[in-house]
C-alpha positions as CSV (number, residue, x, y, z in Angstrom):
1,M,0.0,-0.1,0.0
2,A,1.4,3.4,-0.9
3,L,0.8,6.6,1.4
4,L,1.0,10.1,0.6
5,S,2.4,12.4,2.6
6,K,-0.3,14.3,3.4
7,D,-0.9,14.5,7.3
8,T,2.5,13.7,8.6
9,T,2.8,15.5,11.6
10,L,5.4,16.5,14.0
11,T,5.0,17.5,18.0
12,F,6.9,18.8,20.3
13,E,7.1,18.8,24.3
14,R,8.9,21.2,26.1
15,V,9.5,20.8,30.0
16,G,6.4,22.0,31.9
17,D,4.0,21.3,28.7
18,V,0.9,20.1,29.7
19,S,0.5,18.4,26.5
20,P,2.4,17.9,23.0
21,V,2.0,21.1,20.7
22,L,1.5,20.4,17.1
23,S,4.2,21.7,14.8
24,T,2.4,23.8,12.3
25,G,3.6,24.2,8.9
26,L,6.1,21.2,8.6
27,I,6.9,21.0,4.7
28,Q,9.7,18.4,4.6
29,V,11.3,16.0,7.0
30,P,14.6,14.2,6.5
31,Q,15.3,10.6,6.2
32,L,14.7,9.0,9.5
33,Q,16.5,6.1,11.4
34,G,19.8,6.4,9.9
35,E,22.4,4.4,9.0
36,T,24.8,2.1,10.3
37,D,28.5,2.7,10.2
38,Q,30.8,-0.4,9.0
39,I,33.8,-0.8,11.2
40,E,36.4,-3.0,9.0
41,T,37.9,-5.7,10.9
42,T,40.3,-7.1,7.9
43,D,43.5,-8.7,9.2
44,L,46.5,-10.2,7.4
45,S,45.2,-13.6,6.7
46,D,41.6,-12.3,5.2
47,T,41.2,-12.6,1.4
48,S,38.6,-10.2,1.3
49,K,38.0,-7.0,3.5
50,Q,35.6,-8.4,6.2
51,Y,33.3,-5.5,8.3
52,I,31.0,-5.6,11.6
53,N,28.5,-2.9,12.3
54,G,29.2,0.1,14.2
55,L,27.1,3.2,15.3
56,K,23.9,4.0,14.0
57,D,24.1,7.8,12.6
58,A,20.8,9.7,12.0
59,G,22.5,12.7,10.8
60,D,21.2,16.4,11.7
61,L,17.6,15.7,11.3
62,S,16.8,18.7,9.2
63,M,13.4,19.5,9.0
64,Q,12.0,22.7,7.0
65,F,8.9,24.7,8.2
66,I,6.7,27.8,6.7
67,Y,8.0,30.9,9.0
68,D,5.2,31.9,11.6
69,N,6.3,33.6,14.7
70,S,2.9,35.0,16.1
71,S,3.0,33.0,19.2
72,A,5.3,31.4,21.8
73,D,4.0,27.8,20.5
74,T,4.7,28.5,16.9
75,P,7.8,26.0,16.1
76,Y,10.0,28.9,14.9
77,R,9.6,30.5,18.2
78,A,9.6,27.6,20.6
79,F,12.8,26.2,18.8
80,R,14.8,29.1,18.8
81,T,14.0,29.7,22.5
82,A,15.0,25.7,23.1
83,Q,18.1,26.6,20.8
84,D,19.0,29.7,22.9
85,A,18.3,27.9,26.5
86,V,20.4,24.9,24.7
87,T,17.4,22.6,25.9
88,A,16.2,19.6,24.6
89,L,12.6,18.8,23.7
90,D,10.8,15.7,22.9
91,Y,9.4,14.9,19.7
92,V,6.9,12.6,17.9
93,L,6.8,12.4,14.0
94,T,3.7,10.4,12.9
95,L,3.4,9.3,9.3
96,P,-0.5,8.7,7.9
97,D,-0.4,5.2,8.8
98,T,0.3,6.1,12.7
99,T,3.8,4.9,12.6
100,T,5.8,7.1,15.1
101,F,9.2,8.2,15.4
102,T,9.8,9.4,19.2
103,F,12.9,11.3,19.9
104,S,14.7,14.0,22.2
105,G,17.0,16.9,21.0
106,V,18.4,20.3,21.0
107,P,17.0,22.4,17.9
108,S,18.9,24.7,16.0
109,V,17.3,27.2,13.6
110,T,18.0,29.2,10.6
111,I,15.9,31.2,8.5
112,D,16.2,30.0,5.0
113,E,17.1,32.0,1.7
114,I,14.4,34.6,0.9
115,G,13.6,35.4,-2.6
116,V,11.4,37.7,-4.7
117,N,7.7,36.5,-4.3
118,D,9.0,33.6,-2.1
119,R,7.1,31.9,1.2
120,I,9.3,32.3,3.9
121,T,10.7,29.2,5.5
122,F,13.1,28.1,8.5
123,T,15.0,24.9,8.7
124,V,15.5,23.2,12.3
125,K,18.4,20.9,12.8
126,I,17.9,18.7,15.9
127,A,21.0,17.4,17.4
128,L,19.8,14.0,19.0
129,S,20.3,13.1,22.5
130,S,18.1,10.0,22.5
131,D,17.8,7.1,20.1
132,I,15.2,7.1,17.6
133,V,12.3,5.1,18.7
134,V,10.2,3.5,16.2
135,A,6.4,2.4,16.6
136,D,4.6,0.4,13.9
137,P,0.6,1.0,13.8
138,S,-1.7,-1.2,15.9
139,A,-3.5,-3.5,13.7
């Protein structure tokens, strides 16, 4: 079954929030789960290179949003505030089939290039401070 990206959501939660806040304006999500590094273990008796799996690297998790700075709960302002305080937020990315990716990390915010007659966007890069936990949809 093919899925359309429509209805993919990202929520975030700050310390003290009563419930997660929906991140409005999400327009792009990076590759998720990361790639596992390969560690070479070849020795002089081997006839071909040998490898074992190393650590998983999810990268910088860059997500792009439509710019909105109208309240403290907008992603731009909440992520920038967490960035300035060097505070990790808890995130849940939910796909349309209800698969979830749960993780924590400190955001870093940049306003994207602005051109004539363009929408204004910003990018948040999340420096992970946890593993990405995947939960499959319930049957």
